[in-house]
Rosetta silent file (secondary structure, phi, psi, omega in degrees, C-alpha in Angstrom):
SEQUENCE: MDDKRIARINELSATARERELTEEEHAERAQLRAEYVAAYKQSLVNHLNNVKIVDEKGNKTPLRKKTEKKNEKH
SCORE:     score description
SCORE:     0.000 S_00000001
   1 L     0.000  126.457 -177.688   23.162  239.860  235.167 S_00000001
   2 L   -88.584  163.681 -174.671   22.058  237.260  232.731 S_00000001
   3 H   -62.530  -31.851  177.244   19.873  234.149  233.409 S_00000001
   4 H   -63.304  -38.445 -179.817   22.851  231.857  233.092 S_00000001
   5 H   -72.283  -33.873  179.014   24.679  233.424  235.958 S_00000001
   6 H   -67.634  -42.602  176.110   21.541  233.392  238.087 S_00000001
   7 H   -58.323  -39.988 -178.739   21.005  229.744  237.291 S_00000001
   8 H   -66.346  -41.806  174.840   24.637  229.022  238.335 S_00000001
   9 H   -55.986  -49.823 -177.388   24.061  230.806  241.696 S_00000001
  10 H   -65.871  -38.908  179.046   21.021  228.629  242.280 S_00000001
  11 H   -64.421  -40.774  176.655   22.860  225.532  241.190 S_00000001
  12 H   -62.110  -44.315  177.868   25.742  226.257  243.606 S_00000001
  13 H   -63.018  -38.193  178.892   23.254  226.860  246.392 S_00000001
  14 H   -67.922  -38.714  179.214   21.541  223.528  245.762 S_00000001
  15 H   -67.222  -38.338 -179.703   24.842  221.786  245.713 S_00000001
  16 H   -67.521  -26.301  175.022   25.856  223.383  249.018 S_00000001
  17 H   -71.914  -26.107 -179.525   22.719  221.937  250.588 S_00000001
  18 H   -90.756  -38.151  179.649   23.677  218.520  249.403 S_00000001
  19 L  -150.706  177.039  177.859   27.441  218.534  250.151 S_00000001
  20 L   -76.356  135.524  177.472   30.309  220.832  251.125 S_00000001
  21 L   -80.570  147.516  174.960   31.402  223.116  248.306 S_00000001
  22 L   -71.217  171.823 -178.187   35.022  223.117  247.191 S_00000001
  23 H   -66.308  -40.370  175.757   37.117  226.221  247.606 S_00000001
  24 H   -58.932  -41.153 -179.324   36.725  227.005  243.876 S_00000001
  25 H   -70.661  -36.267  172.327   32.972  226.667  244.090 S_00000001
  26 H   -57.088  -47.841 -177.443   32.881  228.894  247.267 S_00000001
  27 H   -64.647  -41.816  178.857   34.888  231.485  245.415 S_00000001
  28 H   -65.448  -41.574  177.675   32.714  231.327  242.315 S_00000001
  29 H   -59.067  -45.248 -177.039   29.479  231.559  244.377 S_00000001
  30 H   -65.489  -37.322 -179.224   30.861  234.626  246.295 S_00000001
  31 H   -72.181  -38.098 -178.727   31.840  236.282  243.035 S_00000001
  32 H   -69.980  -46.457  175.458   28.511  235.634  241.365 S_00000001
  33 H   -52.074  -44.088 -178.120   26.617  236.817  244.522 S_00000001
  34 H   -65.366  -40.879  178.364   28.657  240.032  244.542 S_00000001
  35 H   -64.734  -43.600 -179.374   27.865  240.615  240.885 S_00000001
  36 H   -64.903  -44.529  178.747   24.156  239.916  241.424 S_00000001
  37 H   -60.749  -43.519 -177.851   24.041  242.375  244.477 S_00000001
  38 H   -66.156  -39.634  174.741   25.809  245.046  242.490 S_00000001
  39 H   -61.067  -42.550 -178.701   23.410  244.609  239.505 S_00000001
  40 H   -64.758  -47.508 -177.650   20.424  244.750  241.867 S_00000001
  41 H   -58.566  -43.343 -178.933   21.717  247.861  243.629 S_00000001
  42 H   -64.350  -40.609  178.484   22.293  249.569  240.243 S_00000001
  43 H   -60.718  -46.447  176.301   18.865  248.620  239.033 S_00000001
  44 H   -60.640  -45.714  176.279   17.352  250.119  242.208 S_00000001
  45 H   -55.884  -49.188  176.194   19.370  253.347  241.840 S_00000001
  46 H   -54.901  -39.910 -179.915   18.240  253.641  238.257 S_00000001
  47 H   -67.886  -50.095 -178.410   14.658  253.125  239.270 S_00000001
  48 H   -66.694  -25.476  174.341   14.807  255.667  242.041 S_00000001
  49 H   -66.512  -20.791  179.391   16.519  258.244  239.740 S_00000001
  50 L  -102.405    5.994  178.937   13.331  258.147  237.591 S_00000001
  51 L   -81.557  135.934  176.228   10.874  258.507  240.474 S_00000001
  52 E  -121.378  136.668  172.422    9.055  261.842  240.634 S_00000001
  53 E   -91.878  133.319 -178.107    7.046  263.171  243.520 S_00000001
  54 E  -114.024  124.782  178.030    3.767  264.912  242.499 S_00000001
  55 L   -90.380 -176.375 -170.174    2.378  267.473  244.824 S_00000001
  56 L   -67.379  -22.993 -178.751   -1.211  268.618  245.228 S_00000001
  57 L   -87.310   -6.014  179.811   -0.763  271.248  242.394 S_00000001
  58 L    91.098    6.547  178.094    0.527  268.586  239.978 S_00000001
  59 L   -79.508  135.206 -173.550    4.105  269.715  240.109 S_00000001
  60 E  -101.583  126.681  177.527    6.603  266.947  239.588 S_00000001
  61 E  -123.666  125.562 -179.944    9.773  266.921  241.673 S_00000001
  62 E   -71.282  151.471  178.782   12.548  264.404  241.289 S_00000001
  63 L   -63.678  147.374  176.706   13.808  262.551  244.359 S_00000001
  64 L  -117.199  153.469  178.168   17.055  263.992  245.748 S_00000001
  65 L   -74.775  154.104 -179.374   19.843  262.052  247.411 S_00000001
  66 H   -52.461  -42.956 -179.817   20.266  262.400  251.209 S_00000001
  67 H   -62.861  -37.626  170.211   23.512  264.302  250.779 S_00000001
  68 H   -55.509  -47.897  178.641   21.775  266.844  248.658 S_00000001
  69 H   -61.301  -44.028 -178.921   19.126  267.429  251.329 S_00000001
  70 H   -62.349  -43.243 -179.577   21.757  267.741  254.052 S_00000001
  71 H   -65.258  -25.699 -179.125   23.678  270.354  252.076 S_00000001
  72 H   -74.104  -27.946 -173.051   20.540  272.490  251.610 S_00000001
  73 H   -77.500  -22.904 -170.906   20.018  272.708  255.339 S_00000001
  74 L   -93.985    0.000    0.000   23.446  274.253  256.071 S_00000001
């Protein structure tokens, strides 16, 4: 998500505090927010995929998804 889109989200939020948004503005704000949330989630997933747990012996183990942990128990 680029800075222009984030600035537009902020602009629409400021406008919403001053007056009622039009239907087009509501739709645009909803779309931009959805894009922002998706980009944020993807960034978080990418970050977590690069996290490694280091034990006392110095062994590095990557984080695993919950579904992978559940499958190991069965």
